[in-house]
C-alpha positions in Angstrom: 0.0 0.0 0.0 1.3 3.4 -0.9 2.2 5.8 1.9 -0.4 8.5 2.6 -3.3 6.9 0.8 -6.3 5.2 2.3 -6.8 2.8 -0.6 -4.2 2.1 -3.3 -5.4 1.5 -6.8 -3.7 -1.2 -8.7 -4.1 -1.5 -12.5 -5.7 -4.9 -13.0 -6.9 -5.2 -16.6 -8.3 -8.7 -16.0 -10.5 -7.4 -13.1 -11.7 -4.5 -15.2 -12.6 -6.6 -18.2 -14.3 -9.2 -16.1 -16.3 -6.4 -14.4 -17.3 -5.0 -17.8 -18.5 -8.4 -18.9 -20.3 -8.9 -15.6 -22.1 -5.6 -15.9 -23.0 -6.3 -19.5 -24.5 -9.6 -18.5 -26.4 -8.0 -15.7 -27.7 -5.3 -18.1 -29.1 -7.7 -20.7 -30.3 -10.4 -18.3 -32.2 -7.9 -16.1 -33.5 -6.1 -19.1 -34.8 -9.4 -20.4 -36.4 -10.2 -17.1 -38.1 -6.7 -16.9 -39.4 -7.1 -20.4 -40.9 -10.5 -19.6 -42.5 -9.1 -16.5 -43.9 -6.0 -18.1 -44.9 -7.8 -21.3 -46.8 -10.4 -19.3 -48.7 -7.6 -17.5 -49.9 -6.0 -20.7 -50.2 -9.2 -22.8 -47.6 -8.0 -25.2 -45.5 -10.3 -27.5 -41.9 -10.7 -26.6 -39.2 -9.9 -29.2 -35.5 -9.3 -29.4 -36.5 -6.0 -31.2 -37.6 -4.7 -27.8 -33.9 -4.8 -26.7 -32.0 -3.8 -29.8 -34.4 -2.1 -32.3 -34.3 1.6 -31.8 -37.5 2.0 -33.8 -39.5 0.1 -31.1 -38.9 2.7 -28.4 -41.6 5.3 -28.6 -44.6 6.9 -27.0 -47.0 6.1 -29.9 -47.3 2.3 -29.5 -48.0 0.2 -26.4 -44.9 -2.0 -27.2 -42.8 1.2 -27.2 -44.1 2.4 -23.9 -43.6 -1.0 -22.3 -40.0 -1.2 -23.6 -39.3 2.3 -22.2 -40.6 1.3 -18.8 -38.4 -1.8 -18.9 -35.3 0.3 -19.7 -36.0 2.7 -16.8 -36.6 -0.2 -14.4 -33.4 -1.9 -15.7 -31.3 1.1 -14.8 -32.4 0.8 -11.2 -31.5 -2.9 -11.2 -28.2 -2.3 -12.8 -27.4 0.4 -10.2 -27.7 -2.5 -7.6 -25.2 -4.4 -9.8 -22.8 -1.5 -9.6 -23.2 -1.5 -5.8 -22.7 -5.2 -5.4 -19.9 -5.8 -7.9 -18.1 -2.5 -8.6 -18.3 -1.0 -5.1 -16.5 2.2 -6.0 -18.4 5.4 -6.4 -15.7 6.9 -8.6 -16.1 4.1 -11.2 -19.9 4.0 -11.4 -20.2 6.5 -14.3 -17.3 4.8 -16.2 -19.0 1.4 -16.0 -22.5 2.8 -16.8 -21.3 4.6 -19.9 -19.3 1.5 -21.0 -22.4 -0.7 -20.7 -24.4 1.7 -22.7 -21.7 2.2 -25.4 -21.7 -1.5 -25.9 -25.5 -1.5 -26.1 -25.2 1.3 -28.7 -22.8 -0.9 -30.7 -25.1 -3.9 -30.4 -28.1 -1.8 -31.6 -26.0 -0.5 -34.5 -25.0 -4.0 -35.5 -28.5 -5.4 -35.0 -30.2 -2.7 -37.1 -27.4 -2.3 -39.6 -27.6 1.5 -39.1 -26.9 4.0 -36.4 -29.8 4.7 -34.0 -31.5 7.8 -35.3 -34.6 8.3 -33.2 -34.8 10.9 -30.5 -36.8 8.6 -28.2 -34.0 6.0 -28.3 -31.4 8.6 -27.3 -33.6 10.1 -24.5 -34.4 6.7 -23.0 -30.7 5.7 -23.0 -29.6 9.1 -21.5 -32.2 8.8 -18.8 -31.1 5.3 -18.1 -27.4 6.4 -17.9 -28.3 9.2 -15.5 -30.4 7.0 -13.3 -28.0 4.1 -13.2 -24.9 6.2 -12.6 -26.5 8.5 -9.9 -28.2 5.7 -8.0 -25.2 3.4 -8.3 -22.9 6.2 -7.1 -25.2 7.1 -4.2 -25.3 3.4 -3.0 -21.5 3.0 -3.4 -20.8 6.3 -1.6 -23.0 5.3 1.3 -21.1 2.0 1.7 -17.7 3.8 1.3 -18.7 6.4 4.0 -19.6 3.8 6.7 -17.6 4.2 9.8 -14.7 1.8 10.2 -15.0 0.2 13.6 -12.0 0.7 15.8 -11.5 -1.3 18.9 -11.1 1.1 21.8 -10.4 -1.4 24.5 -6.9 -1.4 26.0 -4.5 -3.9 24.4 -3.2 -5.2 27.7 -3.5 -4.6 31.4 0.0 -4.1 32.6 
């Protein structure tokens, strides 16, 4: 541990890459679960388009509104993933943006064109803001907990 620092930061690419993969898995698995739950409540058909097609997201169709609700709920669930697995408030925004950049690339590949609808961008920006802010709040609360110090005497001489 370096002198004068509470916590030293060691560059560990394997840890970082595994955390990115873990957060990506949490993002898509929780989004899938939320879509199943919300779709079953409104009797909507399930489709991979709800995750990757930017044209589905919108206020005009019930499927679009359901997908938007699932994305917002997913950001709350992913914030818990940041809290459980990343555990550093300073890194929450980094991992949140990384997850959403990979999602952007996945949407781009799935649709064979860059997402061009305003609704897709708004939903993802709201998701980024919620996931980062709530994840950082939870991590900071954990980091700020008091460290218990034993105040009993070491020995009775």
